[in-house]
C-alpha positions, 0 to 999 in steps of 0.5 A: 251728033250720035255719030260724032260721039263715037269719032270723039271718043275714038280720037280721045282713045288714040291721043290718050294712047299716043301720049302713053307711048311717048318717050321719057328721055332723049338724047341731045349729040354735040361736038366739042374741040378742046384747045391745049396750048403748048408754051414754054417760058425760059428765064434767069439767061443769059447764062454765064460761062465766064473765061473757059480756057482752050480745050477745057470745059466748064458748067454755067454759073447757078442757078441755071435756066428756069424752064416754065410750062406756061400753057395748058398742055403737057409739054415735052422739051426739046433743044437745039442751037440756033445761033453760034459764032460765025467761024465756029462749028458744033461737035455733036459727037463724043469727039475730039473738040478741034479748032473753031469748034465747040460742043454744048451739052445740057441737062434738066436737074435739080442739083447743080451739076459738074462737068462730069455730070454731063454724058457725051452719049445723051446730052449733046445739043445740036445745030443740026436737029432739035433733040427731045428730052427723055428719061436719058436724054438732057437728064441724070438718069438716076433722077426722078421724072419731076426734075427732068425735061418731059411730061411736064405739067401746066406751071411746072418748073425745070431747071436747065444747065449747060456745059461748054467744051470750049475749042482747042483753039479759036481766032475768036478772043472776045466774048461770044453768044450762043443761042439755044432754043427750047421748044415745047412740044405736047407730051 
């Protein structure tokens, strides 16, 4: 028994010392992936230009399209002509608009634009490629970013207007349809 007392005493001291050296805090690592959705909703369409004389330009009727960020990500918008009358081609430069050829321009703006509000150097919607909106592209440079087609926060609403430059002449004289796709990309 006398021999057991020093052993028990030793074990008690070692146990006490071990507890005294225990950590009072520790860390817990984890991983997480935040899923954001990029999404856009376009309403107030179809847009109407009405009758446009050959070789003339016109802006769509009010109120333009309403483009809403209905996702959870910061959106930038891209535009592209994705459908057009079969015999028409798209003029993608500032050049003249010829027979069976049209040009379409776009603006994100809070004002009601006129034909001169659109720039043939920045606002032409192409069929060959999508183009991303910036401070100058599809925008009235003098306006603030809160009305332009980039850095659109969740639930942000933008107004989108179009100018149609009619063919100089055409064999299609009935109502025609042009489709522009608005793509949302994470800004």
